N, C-alpha and C positions, 0 to 999 in steps of 0.2 A: 328627630333629625340629627341630633348630636350623639346618638348611641350607635356604636359600630355594629353590635350584634344584639338582637332582641330574642330572648329565649323563653319568655313567659307570656307570649300572646297566643291565644288559641288558634289552631289551624296551621301552625308552622312547627311540625314535629322536630325538625332539625335546626330550628332557629332561622333568623333572617336579618339582614342588615337594616338598620333603622330607616335610612333614606329610601331603600328599595321597598320597604313596607308602605311608606307614605305614598310612593308612586302607585303601588297596587291599589291603595284605598282611593286615590284620586281617579284612576282609570275606571274603577268600579262605579264611582259616583257619576262620572261623566257619561258613562254608558246609558244612564237614565236621564240625560239632558242637562246635567248640572253645568253651569257656566262658571269658570274659575278666572278670577283676575288676580294676578300676582302683584298686588299693590297694597300700600299702607293706608289705613283709615286715619284721617287727620282729626276729625271732630264729628260730633253727632248732635242732633236736636231732637229730644224725645218729648218735648212739651206738648205736642199735638200730633194727630195722625192726618195724613201719612207721615211717618217718621222720616227724618232727613239725615243722610249719612254722606259726608264728604270724603271722597277717595282721591287723593292727590289732585285736588282742584276740581274734580267732577262731582256734581251732586246727584245722589241716588235717593229715591223715595220708596217707602215700603210700608205695608200695613202691619207687618210683624218683623221682628229682628231677633236672631239668635246669636249670642255672643259666646265665642269659644276661643278667645285669644290666648288662654293658658297663662301659665306663670313661668318665669325663668329663674333659674338658680342664681344666687349671688356668687360671683366668682371673685377670686383674690385680685386678679389683674396684674400679677407679677410676671417677671421675665420668664419666657419659655412656656407659659401656660397655654396660649392659643395654639401653639404647635402640637401640644400633647393632649388636647381635648379629644377624647375618644381613642387615644392611643396609650392610655394608662391613667389619665386623670378623668374622674367621673364625679357626678353629683348624686348618684343613686346606687347604694350598696345592694339593694334588693334586685336591681336590674343587672348589675355587672359584677357582683361579688364572686360568682362562681368561676369567673375567668382567672382568678388569682389563687388557685389551689396551691398550697405549700409555698407561697411566696410572701415576702414582707411588704406590708402596705402601710400607708399613713392615712389618718383621719384628721382633718383640720376643723376645729370648733370646740365649744365648751358648753353647749346646751344639751337638752334631752336628745335632739336629733343626732348629734355627734356621738353620744354615748350609745344610743340604739344602733347606729351604723357600725360602730366599733365592735359591739357585742355580736351583732349579726355576722360580721366579717370573720370572727373567730371560727366559724364553721368551716371556712375554706383556707384562710391565710395561716401561715406558720407563725407570724408575728404581726401584731397591730400596734402602731404607735400613734397615740393621740397628741397632737400638737396644739397648744393653746397659749395665746399671748399673755394671759394673766395667770394668777394662781388661785383665783376665785372662779367657781363655775356656776353658770346659770342653770345647769341641770338639776333636776330634783335629786334629793338625797338617795333614794332607792336606785335611780338610774346611774348615778355617779358611783355608788358603792358596788353595783353589779359590774361596772367596767373596771374600777380600780382593783378589785379583788380577783379579776380573771387572770389566770397564769399566762395567757397569751398576749395580754395588753400591757403596754408601757405608756405612761403619761409623761410628757415633757412640757412643763409649764415655763412661763416667761420666754416663749419661743414663737417666732412668726416665720412664715415662709418668705425668704428673700428672692429666691429664684428656683426654677425646676431644672434638673439635669437630665440629659437624654443621650442615647446612643442610637445605633442603626435599628435596634429592635423596638425602640420606644422609650418610655420613661425609665430612668435609672436611679434617680435620687433627688434630693433637694438640699438647698443651702438654707440652714436655719440661722436666724439672727436673734440675739437677746436684745429686746428694745431698751433695756436698762443701761447697757454699756456699749451696744453695737458689736459685741463679740459674735463670731460666726462659727458654725460647725456644719459638716456635711453628714447626711444620713442616706443610706441606701434604701431604695424601695422600687418596686416595679409597678405599683398601683397606688393611687392617691384618691381620696374621696373628700370633696369640699362640702362641709355641712355647717354653713354659717347662715342658712336661711334661703327663702325664696321670695320673690316679689311678683305679684300678679300684673299682667299687662293691661292695666286699666287707666293709664294716664290720660287717655283721650276721652274718658267717660266722667271726669270730675264734675260734680254738681248735677249729673243727670240721673244717677241711680243711688240707692242706699248701699253703702259698703261698710265693712268693719274698719277698725283703726289701721289695719295693714293694707287696705285697698282691695280686699277680696269682696266680690259682689255677694249680696245677701239675697236669698230666695224669700219670697213672701208666700207663695203657694205652689207646691210642687217645684217645677223649674222656672216659674215666672218670677221676675224681679219685682221691685217696688213700682215699676211702671207697667200697667197692663199692656200686653202685646209685645213686651220685650222679655226674652228668655235668656238664660245663661247656663252653660254646662262645662264640665271638665275642670281643669286646674285653676281656672279663673274664679271658681267658687270653692274648690276642694282644698282644704288645708290639712287633710288627714291621710288620704290614700295615695294620690298623685301617681297613678299607674295608667298606662295606655288603655288597658282593658276597662278600667272604671270610667275613664274619660269617654271612651267610645259608648259605653252603656248609657251614661248620662246624656250624651249627645242624642242617642235614640229617644230618650225620654223627652228631651226638649223639642225635638222634631214632632213627636206625637202630640205634645202639649200645645205647640204652636198651631198644628193642623186643626185640633179640636177647638181651640180658641177662635180661629178664623171662621170655622163653621158656625160657631155660636154667634158671631158678630153679623153673619149674613144669613 
C-alpha cells in the first residue's frame, strides 16, 4: 500500500500501482464471497475453541484463524518523511531500486540490510551514500567490506537525517546532522532507502502464540503456529524474503493448511 509502483509481481508486465494491485486482490477474493471488514483487531483469546477475536469492541468466534498482519518498516520519523513516502523515500531497494537509474540515492542504516541494499542499488544508481549515526557497524565484515570497497558507494559516519528536502518532483535531498556537535550539512539525492529494521504487527498477540525475540510468529508445523488451528503467513513470520509474491504464496499455503486441519477435526 506504500509502494507507488510494483514491477516484480507476476501478471503485470508493465507494472502496477501498489494500492491498485491491492484493490484487484480484494475484488477477486470478494467475488468468491469473502466478507471484508476494514477494522482493527484489538485482542484475541486462543486458549480454547472456538477462538475469540475482538474487533473494535465486537467479538467474533472461529474454529480456525489465519494471521497475515505483516510487518512494517521502522521509519525515522523526521521532518518531511511522511510527505515523501512513495515519492522518493522507500524501505525496499529490491522493490524500488530500478526507478533510480543514474541518480544519486541515500541508504540509512549500519547493519547487513543497509549494506545489502546499498550494494544492490549500485546496479542502478550513479552514486549511493550510506548514512550511519555511529562509526561502528553492526553489519558482518564481509557485507561491510563489499560496500566500503565499491566505487559507487560513499559512507558517511557520525551522521543522522535531521530532515528531508523536496521540490515539485519529489525528494531532492536531506539535511544531515552530526550528533556529536550538532553541525549540519545538506546532501542531494532523489531517492532514499531506510534500512534500520522491521517490526512485525503482533502487539495484539502477546502471550497467545510462540514468537521469536523480535515478535515474529514461529511456525510449529507447516504454517500452523504453536496453537493448533491458528495459522500465520507472510511478513508476520518471514524475516528473510519480505516480498509480495512470497507473502501471497505463503497465504495460499496457510489457507490450504487451515482447510485440511478443519476437515481433520470434523
